[in-house]
C-alpha positions as CSV (number, residue, x, y, z in Angstrom):
1,M,31.0,21.5,5.6
2,L,32.9,18.8,7.5
3,A,29.6,17.0,8.3
4,A,28.5,16.8,4.7
5,L,31.8,15.3,3.6
6,R,31.8,12.4,6.4
7,L,29.1,10.1,4.8
8,P,30.7,10.3,1.2
9,A,34.1,9.8,2.8
10,L,32.6,6.5,4.8
11,L,30.9,5.3,1.7
12,C,34.3,5.6,-0.2
13,L,35.7,3.6,2.5
14,I,33.3,1.0,2.3
15,I,33.6,0.6,-1.6
16,G,37.2,0.6,-1.1
17,L,37.0,-2.4,1.4
18,A,34.5,-4.0,-0.8
19,T,36.8,-3.8,-3.6
20,S,40.0,-5.1,-1.8
21,L,37.8,-8.2,-0.7
22,V,36.8,-8.8,-4.4
23,A,40.3,-8.6,-5.9
24,Q,42.5,-11.4,-5.0
25,D,46.3,-11.0,-5.0
26,P,48.8,-13.7,-6.1
27,P,49.0,-16.3,-3.5
28,T,52.3,-16.5,-1.2
29,Q,51.9,-20.1,-0.3
30,L,49.3,-22.7,-1.4
31,E,46.8,-24.4,0.8
32,P,47.0,-28.3,1.5
33,N,43.6,-28.8,-0.2
34,T,44.8,-27.2,-3.5
35,I,48.2,-29.1,-3.4
36,E,46.2,-32.3,-3.1
37,A,43.8,-31.2,-6.0
38,L,46.5,-30.4,-8.1
39,E,48.3,-33.5,-7.5
40,N,45.1,-35.6,-8.4
41,L,44.6,-33.7,-11.5
42,A,48.4,-34.6,-12.6
43,K,47.8,-38.2,-11.7
44,G,44.8,-38.5,-13.5
45,L,46.5,-36.9,-16.7
46,V,49.2,-39.4,-16.3
47,E,46.9,-42.3,-16.4
48,K,44.7,-41.0,-19.0
49,R,47.4,-40.5,-21.3
50,Q,48.9,-44.0,-20.7
51,Q,45.2,-45.2,-21.4
52,L,45.5,-43.2,-24.8
53,L,48.4,-45.4,-25.9
54,T,46.6,-48.5,-25.7
55,A,43.1,-47.4,-26.6
56,T,41.0,-48.4,-29.7
57,A,39.9,-45.7,-32.1
58,E,36.5,-45.5,-30.2
59,E,37.8,-45.6,-26.9
60,K,40.5,-42.5,-28.1
61,E,37.6,-39.9,-28.7
62,A,36.5,-40.4,-25.1
63,L,39.7,-40.4,-23.6
64,E,40.8,-37.2,-25.5
65,K,37.8,-35.4,-24.0
66,E,38.4,-36.4,-20.5
67,I,42.2,-35.3,-21.0
68,S,41.1,-31.8,-22.4
69,D,38.7,-31.3,-19.6
70,L,41.3,-32.5,-17.0
71,K,43.7,-30.0,-18.6
72,W,41.2,-27.0,-18.3
73,Q,40.7,-27.8,-14.7
74,F,44.5,-27.8,-14.0
75,A,45.1,-24.5,-15.9
76,E,42.1,-22.7,-13.8
77,L,43.3,-24.1,-10.6
78,T,46.9,-23.2,-11.2
79,A,45.8,-19.7,-12.4
80,R,43.1,-19.0,-10.4
81,S,40.8,-17.3,-13.1
82,D,38.6,-18.9,-15.8
83,V,41.0,-19.7,-18.5
84,K,38.4,-21.3,-20.5
85,G,36.1,-18.4,-20.6
86,F,38.7,-16.3,-22.5
87,L,40.9,-18.7,-24.4
88,A,38.2,-21.2,-25.7
89,P,34.6,-19.3,-24.9
90,D,31.4,-21.2,-25.4
91,K,29.8,-19.8,-28.5
92,G,26.8,-22.5,-28.1
93,E,23.5,-21.2,-29.4
94,F,21.7,-19.0,-26.5
95,N,18.5,-20.9,-24.7
96,L,16.4,-18.8,-22.8
97,E,14.3,-22.0,-21.3
98,K,17.7,-23.8,-20.4
99,E,19.2,-20.5,-18.8
100,A,16.0,-19.9,-16.7
101,I,16.1,-23.3,-15.5
102,G,19.5,-23.0,-14.5
103,L,18.8,-19.9,-12.8
104,I,15.8,-21.2,-10.4
105,E,17.6,-25.0,-10.3
106,P,19.2,-23.8,-6.9
107,V,16.1,-22.5,-5.4
108,I,14.3,-25.6,-6.6
109,D,16.9,-27.9,-5.1
110,A,16.8,-26.0,-1.9
111,I,12.9,-26.4,-1.6
112,K,13.3,-30.2,-2.4
113,S,15.9,-30.5,0.3
114,V,13.6,-29.1,2.8
115,T,10.8,-31.0,1.8
116,A,12.4,-34.3,0.9
117,E,11.4,-35.9,4.2
118,S,7.8,-34.9,3.8
119,R,7.4,-36.0,0.3
120,Q,8.8,-39.4,1.6
121,I,6.3,-39.6,4.3
122,S,3.5,-38.6,1.8
123,A,4.2,-41.2,-0.6
124,I,4.6,-44.1,1.8
125,E,1.4,-43.4,3.6
126,S,-0.2,-43.1,0.1
127,R,1.3,-46.5,-0.7
128,L,0.2,-47.9,2.7
129,K,-3.0,-46.9,2.3
130,E,-3.3,-48.9,-1.4
131,L,-1.9,-51.9,0.5
132,E,-4.5,-51.6,3.2
133,D,-7.2,-51.4,0.6
134,W,-5.8,-54.6,-1.6
135,L,-4.6,-56.8,1.1
136,P,-8.4,-57.7,2.4
137,Q,-9.4,-58.0,-1.3
138,A,-6.5,-60.6,-2.3
139,R,-7.0,-62.5,0.9
140,T,-10.9,-62.9,0.1
141,A,-10.1,-63.8,-3.2
142,Q,-7.7,-66.5,-2.1
143,Q,-10.6,-67.9,0.5
144,T,-13.2,-67.8,-2.3
145,A,-10.6,-69.7,-4.8
146,E,-10.1,-72.3,-2.0
147,R,-13.5,-72.9,-1.4
148,T,-14.3,-73.4,-5.0
149,R,-11.3,-76.0,-5.2
150,N,-12.7,-77.8,-2.3
151,L,-16.1,-78.3,-4.1
152,L,-14.4,-79.8,-7.5
153,P,-13.9,-83.7,-7.4
154,Q,-11.0,-84.8,-6.2
155,E,-9.4,-86.1,-9.2
156,S,-10.6,-83.6,-11.6
157,A,-8.2,-81.3,-13.7
158,A,-10.1,-78.2,-12.6
159,R,-8.9,-79.0,-9.1
160,A,-5.5,-79.2,-9.9
161,E,-5.6,-76.3,-12.2
162,A,-7.2,-74.4,-9.1
163,T,-4.6,-75.3,-6.8
164,T,-1.8,-74.3,-9.1
165,E,-3.9,-70.7,-9.3
166,I,-3.7,-70.5,-5.5
167,E,-0.3,-71.4,-5.3
168,Q,1.3,-69.5,-8.0
169,R,-0.8,-66.4,-7.9
170,W,-2.6,-65.6,-4.7
171,K,-0.4,-66.7,-2.0
172,P,2.7,-65.2,-3.5
173,L,0.8,-62.0,-4.1
174,I,-0.5,-61.7,-0.3
175,K,2.9,-62.3,0.8
176,R,4.5,-59.6,-1.3
177,Y,1.9,-57.2,-0.4
178,E,2.6,-58.1,3.3
179,D,6.3,-58.0,3.2
180,E,6.1,-54.6,1.6
181,E,3.5,-53.4,4.1
182,R,5.9,-54.3,6.9
183,I,9.2,-52.8,5.0
184,L,6.9,-49.6,4.4
185,N,6.0,-49.3,8.0
186,A,9.7,-49.8,9.2
187,R,10.9,-47.0,6.8
188,L,7.9,-44.7,7.8
189,Q,9.1,-45.1,11.4
190,T,12.6,-44.6,10.7
191,I,11.9,-41.4,8.9
192,K,9.5,-39.8,11.3
193,E,12.2,-40.4,14.2
194,S,14.9,-38.9,12.2
195,Q,12.7,-36.2,10.5
196,K,13.6,-32.7,11.8
197,P,11.1,-30.3,12.9
198,F,10.6,-27.0,10.6
199,A,12.0,-24.8,13.5
200,D,15.5,-26.9,12.9
201,H,15.2,-26.2,9.3
202,A,14.4,-22.7,9.9
203,K,17.6,-22.6,12.5
204,E,19.8,-24.3,10.0
205,F,18.7,-21.9,7.4
206,F,19.4,-18.8,9.3
207,A,22.3,-20.2,10.5
208,Q,23.9,-20.8,7.5
209,R,22.4,-17.8,5.4
210,G,21.3,-15.4,8.1
211,L,24.3,-13.4,8.4
212,T,24.0,-13.0,4.6
213,L,20.5,-11.8,4.8
214,L,21.4,-9.3,7.7
215,L,24.3,-7.8,5.6
216,S,22.3,-7.8,2.1
217,T,19.3,-5.9,4.6
218,A,21.8,-3.5,5.9
219,A,23.3,-2.8,2.7
220,F,20.1,-1.9,1.1
221,F,19.1,0.5,3.8
222,A,22.5,2.0,4.3
223,V,22.6,2.8,0.6
224,L,19.1,3.9,0.2
225,F,19.2,6.2,3.3
226,T,23.0,7.4,2.2
227,M,21.4,8.5,-1.2
228,R,18.3,10.0,0.3
229,W,20.5,12.0,2.9
230,L,22.8,13.2,-0.2
231,Q,19.7,14.2,-2.0
232,N,18.2,16.4,0.9
233,R,21.9,18.0,1.3
234,M,22.3,18.7,-2.5
235,L,18.8,19.7,-3.1
236,A,18.0,21.3,0.6
237,R,18.0,25.1,-0.9
238,R,14.8,25.0,-3.0
239,R,11.7,27.3,-3.6
240,R,8.1,26.6,-3.1
241,E,7.5,26.6,-6.6
242,R,10.2,24.3,-7.6
243,A,11.5,24.2,-11.2
244,V,11.2,21.3,-13.5
245,S,14.8,20.5,-13.5
246,L,15.1,20.6,-9.6
247,R,12.0,18.2,-9.8
248,I,14.0,15.8,-12.5
249,A,17.0,15.9,-10.4
250,E,14.8,14.6,-7.4
251,V,13.0,12.0,-9.6
252,V,16.7,10.9,-10.7
253,F,18.1,10.8,-7.4
254,S,15.3,8.6,-5.9
255,A,15.8,6.1,-8.9
256,L,19.6,6.0,-8.6
257,G,19.2,5.6,-4.7
258,L,16.9,2.7,-5.4
259,L,19.2,1.0,-8.1
260,L,22.3,1.5,-6.1
261,A,20.6,-0.1,-3.3
262,I,19.4,-3.0,-4.9
263,I,23.0,-3.5,-6.5
264,A,24.5,-3.4,-3.1
265,T,21.8,-5.9,-2.0
266,M,23.0,-8.3,-4.6
267,I,26.8,-7.7,-4.2
268,V,26.7,-9.4,-0.6
269,P,25.5,-12.7,-1.5
270,W,27.8,-13.0,-4.6
271,M,31.0,-12.0,-2.6
272,R,29.8,-14.6,0.1
273,Q,29.2,-17.0,-2.6
274,D,25.6,-17.8,-1.5
275,F,24.3,-18.8,-4.7
276,L,21.0,-19.5,-3.4
277,L,20.2,-16.2,-2.1
278,L,21.6,-14.7,-5.0
279,S,19.4,-16.8,-7.4
280,I,16.3,-15.9,-5.2
281,G,17.1,-12.1,-5.7
282,I,17.6,-12.5,-9.4
283,V,14.2,-14.3,-9.9
284,F,12.7,-11.3,-7.5
285,L,14.3,-8.7,-9.7
286,I,13.0,-10.4,-12.9
287,G,9.3,-10.7,-11.5
288,A,9.7,-7.2,-10.1
289,G,11.0,-5.8,-13.8
290,W,8.3,-7.7,-15.5
291,V,5.6,-5.8,-12.9
292,L,7.4,-2.6,-13.8
293,V,6.9,-3.1,-17.4
294,K,3.2,-3.9,-17.2
295,M,2.8,-0.8,-14.7
296,A,4.8,1.4,-17.1
297,P,1.8,3.8,-18.1
298,Q,0.8,4.3,-14.8
299,F,4.2,5.0,-13.6
300,F,4.8,7.5,-16.5
301,E,1.7,9.6,-14.9
302,Q,3.4,9.5,-11.6
303,I,6.4,10.9,-13.0
304,R,4.4,13.7,-14.9
305,L,2.7,14.6,-11.5
306,I,5.9,14.6,-9.8
307,L,7.3,16.9,-12.3
308,N,4.5,19.3,-11.9
309,I,3.5,18.8,-15.6
310,G,0.5,16.7,-15.1
311,S,-3.4,17.4,-14.5
312,V,-2.6,18.2,-11.0
313,R,-0.3,21.1,-10.0
314,E,1.2,22.5,-7.0
315,G,-0.5,25.5,-5.5
316,E,-4.0,24.7,-7.1
317,R,-7.0,23.6,-5.8
318,I,-8.4,20.0,-5.9
319,I,-11.3,17.9,-4.3
320,M,-10.9,15.2,-2.6
321,E,-13.7,13.1,-0.7
322,G,-15.8,16.1,-1.5
323,L,-13.9,18.5,0.3
324,P,-11.5,21.3,-1.1
325,Y,-7.6,21.0,-0.5
326,R,-4.6,23.0,-1.6
327,V,-1.9,20.9,-3.2
328,D,1.2,21.6,-1.1
329,N,3.7,19.7,-2.8
330,L,4.0,16.6,-5.2
331,R,6.1,13.6,-4.4
332,F,5.7,10.2,-4.0
333,Y,3.7,10.9,-1.0
334,S,2.2,14.3,-1.8
335,T,0.8,16.6,0.8
336,L,-2.6,18.5,0.7
337,S,-3.9,20.9,3.2
338,N,-7.2,22.9,3.9
339,P,-5.9,25.5,6.5
340,C,-9.5,25.8,7.5
341,L,-9.7,22.2,9.1
342,Q,-8.5,20.8,12.2
343,G,-5.8,17.9,11.1
344,G,-6.4,19.4,7.5
345,E,-3.1,18.3,6.3
346,L,-3.3,14.9,4.4
347,R,-0.3,12.6,3.1
348,V,-1.6,11.1,-0.2
349,P,0.0,8.4,-2.3
350,I,0.8,10.0,-5.8
351,Q,-1.1,7.1,-7.5
352,E,-4.4,8.5,-5.9
353,L,-3.9,11.6,-7.8
354,I,-3.9,9.9,-11.1
355,G,-6.9,10.9,-13.1
356,R,-8.0,13.7,-10.9
357,R,-7.7,17.5,-12.0
358,S,-6.8,20.7,-10.0
359,R,-7.3,24.4,-11.0
360,V,-6.1,27.6,-9.8
361,P,-8.3,29.0,-6.8
362,G,-10.3,32.2,-7.3
363,P,-9.4,35.3,-5.6
364,G,-10.8,35.5,-1.8
365,E,-12.3,31.8,-2.8
366,P,-13.1,30.3,0.6
367,W,-11.6,26.7,1.6
368,F,-14.6,25.9,3.9
369,P,-17.6,27.9,4.8
370,S,-16.6,28.2,8.7
371,E,-13.8,27.9,11.1
372,V,-13.9,26.6,14.7
373,G,-15.5,29.3,16.9
374,D,-17.8,30.7,14.1
375,V,-21.7,30.6,14.7
376,V,-23.5,29.0,11.8
377,I,-27.2,28.4,10.9
378,L,-28.0,25.3,8.9
379,D,-31.1,24.2,6.7
380,D,-32.4,22.1,9.4
381,D,-32.6,24.9,11.8
382,I,-29.5,24.1,13.9
383,I,-27.8,27.3,15.2
384,G,-24.7,27.6,17.2
385,P,-21.0,27.6,17.3
386,V,-18.8,25.3,15.4
387,T,-16.9,23.4,18.2
388,V,-14.9,20.6,16.0
389,Q,-14.2,20.8,12.5
390,T,-12.1,18.2,10.7
391,P,-12.0,16.3,7.5
392,E,-14.3,13.5,8.9
393,V,-16.8,15.4,11.3
394,V,-18.1,19.0,11.9
395,V,-19.9,19.5,15.4
396,V,-22.3,22.3,16.0
397,D,-23.2,23.2,19.7
398,D,-26.9,23.8,19.4
399,Y,-28.5,24.8,22.9
400,L,-25.5,23.2,24.7
401,A,-26.5,20.0,22.9
402,P,-23.6,19.1,20.2
403,R,-24.6,17.9,16.7
404,S,-22.4,15.8,14.9
405,Y,-22.3,15.9,10.6
406,T,-20.1,14.3,8.3
407,A,-18.2,17.1,6.6
408,A,-20.0,16.4,3.3
409,A,-23.4,16.1,5.2
410,Y,-22.3,19.6,6.7
411,L,-21.8,21.0,3.3
412,D,-25.2,20.0,2.4
413,Q,-26.8,21.8,5.1
414,N,-25.7,25.2,3.2
415,P,-24.4,26.5,6.6
416,R,-24.8,30.3,6.8
417,N,-21.9,31.8,8.8
418,L,-23.1,34.6,11.2
419,S,-19.6,35.3,12.5
420,D,-18.9,37.7,9.3
421,G,-22.2,39.6,10.2
422,F,-25.8,39.0,9.9
423,S,-29.2,40.7,9.6
424,I,-32.6,40.0,11.1
425,V,-35.8,41.0,9.0
426,A,-39.2,41.0,10.4
427,L,-42.5,41.6,8.3
428,F,-45.5,42.8,10.2
429,G,-48.8,44.8,9.0
430,I,-50.7,47.7,10.6
431,D,-54.2,48.6,10.1
432,Y,-55.6,50.5,7.3
433,A,-57.1,53.1,9.7
434,H,-53.3,54.4,9.8
435,Q,-53.0,54.9,5.9
436,T,-52.2,58.3,6.6
437,D,-49.1,57.8,8.9
438,A,-48.1,54.4,7.3
439,T,-45.4,55.9,5.0
440,T,-43.9,58.7,7.2
441,V,-44.5,58.8,11.0
442,I,-45.1,55.2,11.9
443,P,-41.8,53.9,10.1
444,E,-39.6,56.7,11.8
445,R,-41.0,55.8,15.4
446,L,-40.5,52.5,14.9
447,T,-37.3,52.9,14.0
448,Q,-36.6,55.0,17.1
449,A,-37.9,52.2,19.3
450,L,-35.7,49.5,17.6
451,R,-32.5,51.7,18.0
452,A,-33.6,52.6,21.8
453,E,-34.4,49.2,22.7
454,L,-32.2,46.7,21.0
455,P,-29.1,47.5,22.7
456,Q,-30.2,46.1,25.9
457,F,-30.3,42.4,24.0
458,V,-26.6,42.5,23.1
459,D,-23.5,42.8,25.0
460,D,-22.2,46.0,23.3
461,A,-24.2,48.6,21.4
462,A,-21.3,48.5,19.0
463,H,-22.5,45.2,18.0
464,I,-25.6,46.9,16.1
465,R,-24.6,48.1,12.6
466,E,-28.1,49.3,11.6
467,A,-31.5,49.2,12.7
468,E,-34.3,50.2,10.5
469,V,-38.3,50.0,9.7
470,E,-39.5,50.9,6.2
471,F,-42.8,50.7,4.5
472,E,-43.0,47.4,2.3
473,A,-46.3,47.1,0.5
474,A,-50.0,47.4,0.8
475,G,-51.4,44.1,1.4
476,A,-54.7,42.3,1.3
477,S,-55.5,43.0,4.9
478,S,-52.7,45.2,6.0
479,L,-50.0,47.9,5.4
480,D,-47.2,45.9,5.5
481,L,-43.8,47.2,6.9
482,E,-40.5,45.6,7.2
483,A,-38.1,45.8,10.2
484,R,-34.4,45.1,9.5
485,A,-31.4,44.8,12.1
486,V,-27.9,44.4,11.0
487,F,-25.5,43.1,13.4
488,T,-21.5,42.2,13.7
489,G,-20.5,38.8,14.0
490,D,-20.0,39.1,17.8
491,A,-23.6,39.4,18.3
492,A,-24.1,35.9,16.3
493,I,-24.3,34.0,19.6
494,H,-27.7,36.0,20.7
495,Y,-29.2,35.1,16.9
496,R,-32.5,33.7,18.4
497,E,-32.9,36.0,21.1
498,L,-32.4,38.9,18.7
499,Q,-35.2,37.5,16.6
500,R,-37.6,37.3,19.2
501,A,-36.4,40.5,20.5
502,L,-37.3,42.5,17.0
503,Q,-40.8,41.2,17.3
504,H,-41.2,42.2,21.0
505,I,-39.9,45.7,20.3
506,L,-42.1,46.2,17.4
507,V,-45.4,45.0,19.0
508,D,-44.6,47.0,21.9
509,A,-44.2,50.2,20.1
510,C,-47.6,49.3,18.3
511,T,-49.3,49.0,21.3
512,K,-47.9,52.2,22.9
513,N,-48.9,54.4,20.0
514,G,-52.3,52.6,19.6
515,W,-51.4,51.1,16.1
516,N,-53.6,48.4,15.5
517,I,-52.2,45.0,14.0
518,P,-55.0,43.5,12.0
519,F,-56.1,40.0,11.6
520,P,-56.2,38.6,8.2
521,Q,-59.4,39.7,6.6
522,L,-61.6,38.0,3.8
523,T,-63.9,39.9,1.8
524,V,-67.3,38.3,0.2
525,H,-69.1,39.6,-2.6
526,R,-72.8,38.7,-2.6
527,A,-74.4,38.2,-6.0
528,N,-77.1,40.6,-6.7
């Protein structure tokens, strides 16, 4: 009981400390900075009021606005509260675009501050590249103009105009480009020498906001795990078949825990007046909220599943990747299990169950056709014990040579489980010469031979449940008999030997009693 109360008491203590930090008591003395700020505001008010006495009509309007702003600032600083907010609230029209820009402005300013030097370097290098392209062209144009001037007559007006063109256009332009190039190179060198590496920016960021990030992270996980602990303590006594009300309580607790954890995360930068991280957090929450709105239908289906009122229900049978599983519980990470598989317990995100269907298992319905240690026979004539059986692979040991199958491929082989008991049937025929005894004496003696000889091929005679020979049919070439031996699952490991033993005993008994086993015969009728 004491342990159950410790963590809630600790939470109350933390909340009380946070409240005491937020609430501000009336000051007992003023800081020097506050006194200086109040003195400056008072002097500013005196000066503006004096200017107002001699101001013109146009100047009075501006001065009155400045005096009003100074008075509001003085009132807020003396009262240490947002006086203007409740005495003269701003009832301007709400502008969503303006509010959004104001919200992300601190983030943009921070990014601009970090990338300012890099952007300056990029702009200077781009301008230098332009100058490197233009200067050769300008010099070439000047040289061409000088050659053209020199080819003109000495006293001609064109020669004088060409000289003026060179002196007033090309030489000043080239000089301006050269001066700009020298200045830009000097600026570029200065910026590169003073540029901070990215590691320094990162250190500065974490030095200023690292503690805030650490406290925000700690607050998030502390509240989240505390709510999870409270949920487990309060809802610990629950049955396997949980009521809908209990499921609703779990969903509400989980959502409330996440909400409180987010609120605690946002309170930390607000209390530490780190408005950059607060803005980043708010932008992130807005984006997350938008995603939640878009994914609302999917979340609705997940909640239905968790409340056990969806298409998949606890305790029912569901097919996942071709294998049957029992739905043990439905939560954000649900548990599925197959009791016949090694490692047959799966943790599945609830969203993977959306769109699937489960059903109530039938009485005695198997979860898998075999278990580890069972002897099986497959359609590809592989016979042996199952040594490994997981959701991914099944290994059958045939003649000490293990054969691996994927679980789906193993099921496609239609495994026949011999460990639950099996029978071996052998069909053979005797000659029509023994027709008199074929339905009476011969089946009885062959049955006696089977019952007498089969025990030596098994570990224990109790493994033989039944051994019998009966008349089957009159065939085209022989009188057909059917020998059938039924064994317990303990004899399954000797399946191949028992198949051969059955034929061996029958042939020996026929030889001993002089009963011929005929070859297939073909009768040919000759036309008259």
